[in-house]
GUNUNU-469907 format. One line per 8 residues: number of its first residue (from 0); for each residue x, y, z of N, C-alpha, C. Coordinates in steps of 0.001 Angstrom, whole numbers, plus 500000, padded with zeros to 6 digits. Layout:
# residues N
NUM) X:Y:Z:X:Y:Z:X:Y:Z ~ ...
This chain:
# residues 161
0) 130558:059307:929647:129416:059140:929854:129983:059598:930955 ~ 129179:060377:931300:128262:060793:933185:127656:059383:934098 ~ 127683:060096:934964:127368:058607:936062:126099:058808:936023 ~ 125266:060294:935729:123856:059377:935454:123409:059480:934261 ~ 124462:059237:932847:123821:058058:931594:124033:056716:932141 ~ 125246:056602:932813:125553:055300:933675:124572:054387:934162 ~ 123818:054964:935022:122976:054897:935694:121790:054876:934802 ~ 121349:055211:934232:120448:055304:933135:120736:054092:932339
8) 121244:053618:931742:122277:052519:930749:122142:051818:931605 ~ 122312:051546:932472:122519:050257:933841:120817:049711:934181 ~ 119962:050708:934579:118533:051023:934656:118450:050580:933599 ~ 118352:050734:932363:117751:049706:931048:118200:048546:931075 ~ 119335:048319:931435:119164:047034:931277:118912:046327:932313 ~ 119459:046023:932915:117735:045789:933967:116158:045529:934264 ~ 116539:046673:933651:114737:046425:932880:114351:045039:932285 ~ 115245:045268:931468:115396:043882:929903:116011:042956:930728
16) 116968:043130:931402:116411:041205:931567:115718:040930:932931 ~ 114648:041977:933551:113521:041509:934144:112619:041415:933318 ~ 112507:042056:932330:111266:042131:931383:111198:041136:930288 ~ 112493:040761:930009:112678:039616:928856:113631:038540:928800 ~ 114694:038191:929771:115733:037596:929986:117090:037639:929723 ~ 117376:039381:929073:118736:039240:928926:119620:038977:930070 ~ 121218:039357:929401:121693:039172:930488:121341:040672:931210 ~ 122018:039699:932771:121254:040788:933591:123399:041480:933085
24) 123249:042606:933803:123680:043577:934542:124947:043581:935172 ~ 126067:043652:935075:127309:043929:935558:126679:045020:936891 ~ 127142:044546:938343:126521:045003:939384:125582:045174:939791 ~ 124822:044298:939734:124195:043635:939789:124084:041747:940510 ~ 123326:041200:942077:123397:040453:941666:122573:039531:941039 ~ 122817:038336:940169:122230:037782:939432:121206:036596:939673 ~ 121634:036327:940650:120407:035180:941208:119662:036218:941740 ~ 119631:037096:942584:118095:037261:942748:118153:038568:941732
32) 118454:039021:940911:117837:039543:939146:117210:038280:939136 ~ 118057:036875:938586:116618:036070:937959:115570:035376:938881 ~ 116263:035086:939586:114531:035035:940524:113480:036150:940218 ~ 113247:037270:940356:112839:038657:940619:112632:038200:938917 ~ 113266:038343:938067:112954:037747:936397:111931:036254:936064 ~ 112238:035289:937057:111306:034009:937323:109855:035191:937053 ~ 109862:034683:939150:108384:035745:939067:107800:036335:938253 ~ 108595:037642:937684:107341:038370:936752:107233:037744:935380
40) 108271:036396:935378:107176:035629:934498:105875:035365:934371 ~ 106125:034685:935847:105609:033670:936046:104086:034377:936745 ~ 104090:035756:937166:102863:036265:937777:101976:036628:935923 ~ 103479:037397:935300:102123:036991:933688:101928:036431:932969 ~ 102352:034458:932778:101672:033875:932815:100507:033377:933071 ~ 100383:034017:934923:099115:033179:935439:097746:034187:935551 ~ 098214:035774:934963:097523:037005:934276:097069:036307:933362 ~ 097900:035851:932011:096920:035479:931028:096257:034299:931237
48) 096787:034005:931974:096066:032419:931888:094257:032919:932884 ~ 094249:033447:933999:093320:033973:934076:091996:034484:933474 ~ 092548:035824:932413:091773:036647:931711:091273:035764:930443 ~ 092278:034687:930174:091505:033987:929072:092251:032265:929222 ~ 091262:031797:929933:091275:030511:930451:091088:030045:929052 ~ 089943:029269:928359:090159:028949:926989:090922:028551:926237 ~ 092021:030220:926763:093255:029799:925548:094484:028520:926203 ~ 093888:028698:927561:095049:027969:928013:094886:026845:928291
56) 093312:026082:928584:093538:024891:928207:093120:024209:926867 ~ 093236:025068:926396:093324:024803:924682:094997:024312:924140 ~ 094962:024593:925010:097401:024678:924273:097485:023703:925893 ~ 096497:023427:926652:097139:022824:928026:098763:022736:928729 ~ 099642:021307:928467:100121:021996:929349:101644:022884:928491 ~ 101335:022700:927428:102207:023475:926008:101971:024916:926762 ~ 100613:025242:927184:100662:027208:926751:101597:027877:927639 ~ 102340:026968:928851:103346:027550:929633:104632:028359:928687
64) 104716:026825:928519:106699:027524:927739:105822:028090:926362 ~ 104628:027937:925644:104567:028331:924128:104936:030371:924694 ~ 103489:030339:925799:103571:032176:926385:104843:032393:927008 ~ 105566:031701:927634:107146:032203:927761:108314:032850:926662 ~ 108173:031513:925782:108829:031989:924304:108529:033740:924039 ~ 107321:033123:923717:106266:035051:922763:106888:035712:924178 ~ 106473:036055:925153:106761:037180:926263:108817:037552:925853 ~ 108896:036461:925827:110461:037379:926311:110686:037874:924599
72) 110291:037503:923988:110007:039294:922152:109319:039568:922895 ~ 108727:039540:923428:107455:040242:923788:107690:041629:924451 ~ 107595:042652:924660:108292:043321:926185:106671:043575:926939 ~ 106784:043091:928469:104866:043600:928440:104595:045407:928154 ~ 103533:045668:928448:103398:047592:928247:104093:048312:929914 ~ 103870:049287:930139:104489:049495:931049:102764:049375:932141 ~ 101302:049783:931307:101096:049165:932240:099661:048176:931565 ~ 100783:046970:932067:099527:045704:931526:098233:044796:931812
80) 097851:045414:931260:096522:044132:930609:096638:043095:930618 ~ 096184:041755:931068:095855:040323:930880:095490:040634:929710 ~ 094791:041079:929476:093325:040789:928351:094403:040502:927179 ~ 094797:042559:927107:095240:042206:925672:096481:041451:925441 ~ 097385:041288:926516:098258:040516:927051:097283:039018:926126 ~ 096749:038190:926757:096108:037154:925475:095195:036774:924794 ~ 095257:038754:923282:095394:038581:922971:095782:038373:922086 ~ 097150:039940:922365:098588:039624:920876:099153:038566:920971
88) 099135:037476:922325:099976:036113:922265:098516:035672:921930 ~ 097630:035399:921489:096817:033935:920828:097129:034462:919288 ~ 096972:036397:918485:097757:036662:917210:098446:036325:917027 ~ 099499:035609:917413:100794:035438:917869:101386:033746:916929 ~ 100522:033502:917966:099554:031821:917748:098810:031378:917069 ~ 098373:032297:915620:097369:032505:914637:098671:032790:913916 ~ 099298:033337:914186:099960:033984:912722:100846:033162:912516 ~ 101420:032004:913892:101998:030847:913172:101695:029838:912932
96) 100330:029972:912166:098920:028551:912506:099050:027941:912946 ~ 099448:028172:914890:099372:027363:915881:098627:027483:917077 ~ 097166:028505:915977:096163:028062:917445:095586:027679:916469 ~ 094756:027326:917722:093882:026004:918209:092163:026013:917462 ~ 091651:025362:916530:090861:025725:916111:089542:026053:916717 ~ 089559:025592:918405:087921:026593:918820:088267:027521:919673 ~ 089449:027737:919691:089405:029650:919465:088876:031011:918812 ~ 088495:030584:917558:088615:031532:917223:086846:032518:917455
104) 085851:031539:917905:085094:032113:918083:085537:033312:919527 ~ 086453:032269:920351:086278:033237:921923:087363:034881:921054 ~ 087604:034909:919986:088491:036076:919455:087507:036934:918277 ~ 086370:035965:917757:085967:036872:917340:084880:038158:918680 ~ 084675:036697:919728:083717:037499:921040:084639:038827:921088 ~ 086181:038263:920709:086794:039804:921988:086337:040571:921294 ~ 087062:040810:919702:087390:041703:918631:085883:042241:918675 ~ 084784:041960:918464:083576:042212:918120:083225:043148:919535
112) 083659:042541:921312:082841:043460:922171:084459:045529:922575 ~ 085724:044712:921680:086827:045337:922283:087698:045463:921457 ~ 088353:046784:921471:089753:046936:920481:090681:047695:921157 ~ 091478:047257:921507:093282:047131:921483:093717:048359:920485 ~ 094049:049047:921649:094436:050943:920327:096467:050492:920373 ~ 096881:051332:918956:098226:051295:918639:099134:050945:920519 ~ 098782:051763:921125:099882:052211:922518:099125:051134:923769 ~ 098715:050049:923365:098237:048475:924121:096616:048597:925118
120) 095988:049653:925526:095369:049941:925739:093883:049542:924790 ~ 092943:049007:926466:091946:048330:926010:090490:049122:925908 ~ 089672:048900:925037:088966:049636:924941:087454:049339:924484 ~ 086271:049576:925060:084933:048540:924959:084702:049266:923519 ~ 084072:049023:922880:083523:049078:921883:082261:049268:922320 ~ 081966:050395:921092:079771:050889:921581:078732:050882:920478 ~ 078777:050780:920212:077040:051020:919182:077255:049621:918687 ~ 077640:050041:917107:076621:047575:916330:078120:048101:915881
128) 078981:047280:916297:080243:047224:915618:079820:045770:914952 ~ 080946:045562:913474:080780:044207:912803:082518:043887:912897 ~ 082332:042752:912821:083619:042272:912838:083882:040809:911914 ~ 084711:040294:911463:084603:039604:910312:086167:038309:909978 ~ 086458:037057:910601:088301:036574:910716:087564:035105:909509 ~ 088624:035132:909410:088749:033992:908445:088662:032372:909539 ~ 087868:031707:910025:087953:030121:911263:089993:029881:911002 ~ 090520:029421:911144:091532:028862:911422:091089:027585:910821
136) 090925:027018:911780:090607:025247:910744:090301:025469:909911 ~ 088427:025547:909351:087511:025720:908608:087955:026147:907150 ~ 088208:028020:907602:088892:028198:905890:088037:029497:905950 ~ 086823:028964:906345:085389:029922:906476:085985:031266:907052 ~ 085005:032299:906477:084846:033802:907015:083749:033217:908102 ~ 083933:034202:909291:082546:034344:910996:082745:035676:910452 ~ 081535:035450:911125:080871:037099:911533:080943:037345:912342 ~ 080381:038707:913254:079846:039351:914194:079795:040534:914409
144) 078073:040768:914847:077459:041786:915000:077376:041966:916420 ~ 077865:042809:917072:077399:043530:918510:076974:044942:918327 ~ 076203:044195:918936:074768:044910:919531:074181:045833:920282 ~ 073665:047013:920001:073281:048279:921109:073543:047380:922831 ~ 073891:047512:924092:074486:046723:924911:075077:045079:925573 ~ 075158:045131:923941:076547:044347:924053:076364:042849:923889 ~ 075074:042734:922999:074573:041297:922259:075910:041151:921413 ~ 075959:039993:921399:077337:039186:919925:076394:038444:919143
152) 075910:038764:917784:075317:037318:917008:075786:036923:916162 ~ 076401:036127:915519:077715:035139:915338:077011:034268:913775 ~ 077841:034864:913281:077417:033543:911726:077864:033460:910883 ~ 078065:031811:910176:079523:031653:909224:078565:031247:907745 ~ 078879:031934:906871:078063:031368:905794:078695:030262:905146 ~ 077476:029901:904205:077787:028619:903629:078505:028595:902303 ~ 079069:028389:902382:080357:028684:900555:079493:028166:899886 ~ 079906:028690:898723:078984:028607:897550:079141:027349:897260
160) 079041:026679:896231:079305:025008:895626:079996:025412:894138
């Protein structure tokens, strides 16, 4: 293995240690790498708290440990957007059945106004947009219609008897 390949491997291992809590590669000061990793995790968590305050308040003291657990298995993108991170985290909670029901409306509004590309970029929706989802606690279908100009109308049809 050439010196360049060894350096590339060490850098990749360092990035994993900083981003997702992988073991610190040999040749690096473990205490400093762990301190930097902790600082990056705190910064990532705080930015999601600011972008999604209802999510943070709904989870209360469980927000930090849940987010950090999720973040360790979901590395941030090259140019992270805290709104995308928060949406991905909320979807993970929903998939596990742990998303507080009070956040269904927040996610519906977000999805009516924004689209997350496969590369993780956040793109504003334009024109008329209709999105639907199932409410997490009532299991009823909810709809949101985003009109030109950004106004969002929401409704949830009554179930048939």
